[in-house]
N, C-alpha and C positions, 0 to 999 in steps of 0.2 A: 378839557374834555374828561380827563381821568377824575378830577374832583367832582364833576357832575355825576359820573358813573358811581363813584363811591358814595356820594350823598344819596343817590336813588337806592343803592343797595342797603344803606343804613335805614332809610325810610321804610323800605320793604320789610326788613327784619323787625323793626319796631312795630309795624303793622301786624306782622304775624304773631308777635308776642302779645299784642293787645287782643287779637283774635282768639288766641289760646286762653287768655284770661276771661274773656267774655264767654267762651264755650264752657270753661270750668264753672263759671257762675251759673250759666243756664243748667248745667248738669246738677249742681248743688240744689238749685231751685226745684228741679223735677224730683230729686231725691226727697226733699222736704215735703213736697206734695204727696209723694208715695207714703211717707211716714204718717202724714195727717189723715189722709183719705183711706189708707190701707188698701190701695189699689195697685195691682202690678203695672209696672211701666215696661215699655219696649226697651230692649237693650240699647244703651247709648254707645255708638262706636267710639273707639279710642282715638281721640284727637292727637294727631302727630304733627310736629313741626316739619313742614316740607323742605325747609332749608336744611342744608347739610350740617349745621352746627349741633343739632340734637336729634338723633334718630329714634330715641326711646321716648316713651310717654313718661309722665312724671312718676308714676308708680314704679315702672320698670327701672327708671334711673335711680330712684331711692333704694330699690333692691340691689342694684348694681354697686352703689356705694357702700351699702351694708356688707355685701359679699367681699368687698375689697378692704374692709376693716374700718371704714369711716361710719361710725355709729350715730352720727348726727344727721337726721333726716332733713333738717333745714338747709343742708348744703346743696340739695338738689335744685332748689329754686335759684341759686346763684351760679349753677353750672353753665347754662346757656348764656346768661348775660356776661359771664367771665370770658367765654369764648369770643363773644361779639366785641367785647372791649379790647381784648388782645388783637383781634383783626383790625379794628379801627386804629389803635395806637400804632401798630406795625405799618398799616397803610399810610398814616400821616407821616411817620418817620421816613418811609420809602419815598413818598412824594416830595418831601423837603430835601431829599438828597440830590446830589448833582449827577446822577446816573442818566443814561439815555432813556428815552421813552420806552423802548422795547425791553430794556433791562428792568425798568420799573414794573412793567406789566408782568414779566416773568417772575420777579420777586414777589409781587402781590399774590399771584396765583399760587406760588409755592408756599407762601405764608398761610394762605387760606386753607390749602390742602393739609398742611402740617397741623394747623389749629383744629381742624375737624378730626384728624385721625390720631394724633399723638395722645391726647388725653384719654381716649377710649382704650388705646393700646396699653397705656400705663395702668389704667384701672384693671384691665385683664391680667397683666403681669402681677399686679399687687394681689389680686384674688388668688391666682395660682400659688404665689409664695405663701399666702396665709394658709391655704389648704395644706401645703407641705409642712408648714411649721406646726400647725395644729396636729397633723398626723404623727409627726415626730414626738410630740408631747403626750400623745394618747395613752402609751403604756403607763405613765405615772398616774393618769386619771384612773385607769383600770385598777391599779394597785390600791389606791385610796378607796375606790368604790368597793373593792373586795373586803378591805378592813371595816368599812362602814356596814356592809351587809352582814359580816360575821358578828358585829355587835348587836344585830337585831333590827337595823334600820331597813325600811322598805326602799325600793328603787326611787320612788318619788321623793321620799325624805332625803335620800342620798344626794339627788340632784340639787334639792333645795339647800342642803348644807354645804355642798362642795363649790357651788358657784360663788360663795363668799370667801372660801379659803383659797381659791385659785386665782384671785385677783392679782396677787403679787407674782405668782408664777407665770401666767400668761393671760393678758387681758382679753385677747381674742377668744381663747378657749373659755374663759370665764363668761364672756358675753353669750357664746353659743349655748353653754350649759344653762345659763339663766333664762335665755329665750326658750329652751326646751322645757325647763321646769315650769315656766309660766304657761306655755302652751299645753302642757300635760294636764294642768288644772282645768282647762276649758275644753280642749279637744280630745283628751285622753292620751295616755302615755304612748300607745302604739302609733297614733297619728303624729304626735310630736317627734318621735324617733324617726319616722319615715321622712318628715320634713327636715330633720337634722342631716340625714344621709343625702338628701337633695341639695342642701346648702353646701355640704362638704363632700363632694363626690370623690372619695378615695377608697382603696381597698380596705384599709384599716378601719375606717369609719363604717363601711358597710358590714364588715365582720362584727364589729361591736354592736351595731344596731340589730343584726340578725340574732346575735346571741341573747340580747335582752328580750327581743320579741319571742324567741323560742321559750325563754323562761316564763314569759307571761302566759303563753299558750299551754305549756305542759307542767308548769309548776316545779321544775327541777331546781336543784341547788345551784345558785349562780356564783357563789363566792370563789369556789375552786376553779370554775370555768373562766372567770375573769382573770384570775392569776395565771392560769395557763395561756390564756389569749394574750396577756401582756408579755409573757415570756416568748411566745411565738412572734409577736410584733418586733421585740428587741432582736430576735434572731434574724428576722427578715431584714431589718435595718442594717445589721452587721453584714449580712450577705450582700446587700446593695453597695455598702462601702467597699467590701472586698472586690466586687465586680468593677467599680469605678477605678480602683487601684490597678486591677488587672488590665483595664483598657488604657491606662495611662502610658504604658510602654508603646503601644501601637500609635497613639496620638502623638507621642514625642518623636516618632520616626519621621513624621511629615516635615516638621521644621528642621530636623536633622538632615534630611535629604536636600531640602530647598536651600538651607543657609550654610551648610558645611560641605556636603558632597559635591555640588555643582561648582562652588568656588575652587575647591581642591582640583577637580578635573580640569577647569579652566587654567589654573596656575601650572598644572603639569603639561598640558598640551600647548599652551600659548607660546612658549619659547620655540618649540619645533615648528609650529605654524608660521611664526614670524621669520624663522630662518629659511624656510621653504619659500616664503614670499620674497625675501631678499634675493635668494638664488635665482628665482624666476625673473626678477627684475634685472639682475646683472646679466643673465643669459640673453635676455631680450635686447 
């Protein structure tokens, strides 16, 4: 019975994948007709896979992988099949085991839920880590930008130059600067900077973007401002470290109370309690 249910689930999943591929082909065909005939098309709704393995559309999944630091867009096409393959392999392994039927059902359900949730959680954790890492390295970028601006380079030329020099320092920061430089050539520098602040939502990046945009609007000298901003960011990072060190004493008090104070109290009171118990037993 379980094998039949598993086979039906696999067939349904394959059918949904084929339906998604067919919908994408129809969407591309309509888009080509729009290009040839130059006629507006009605907006095509985003086709989403209803099964729980992939809640995002293809474009959203590609952006999610890019935000997490995986810069190969082709990984998005293997994301859902990889989840499906893991579920099938784990299900086969569980069915071949010698557990009871109820245990097998529980294990299969748990494996399915974990396969759905864990990859998305890991991607989100990786994205947050990448944002924090880029924010920590942002003061060095500002110092180099200040030097480049003082030599007479424009902001656009500075981005175009620094994305090559930052590859050894931080590949993720290099990718973000390169993407901003390429977008500024098409969309304009202000729009590219706003997109950068959306991709990296941190206070340091927002301060950097606002500083550059104010320079574009008012034409003020940006070299000294970038140096001061880098110094302020380093000072804030130092204050955060000091804050974590200050909280460490309070955090250490919890295991101190649980692992040391309670055992000591028990060791002190245990002989007296045992003696009282013995006296009550003798008296009775």
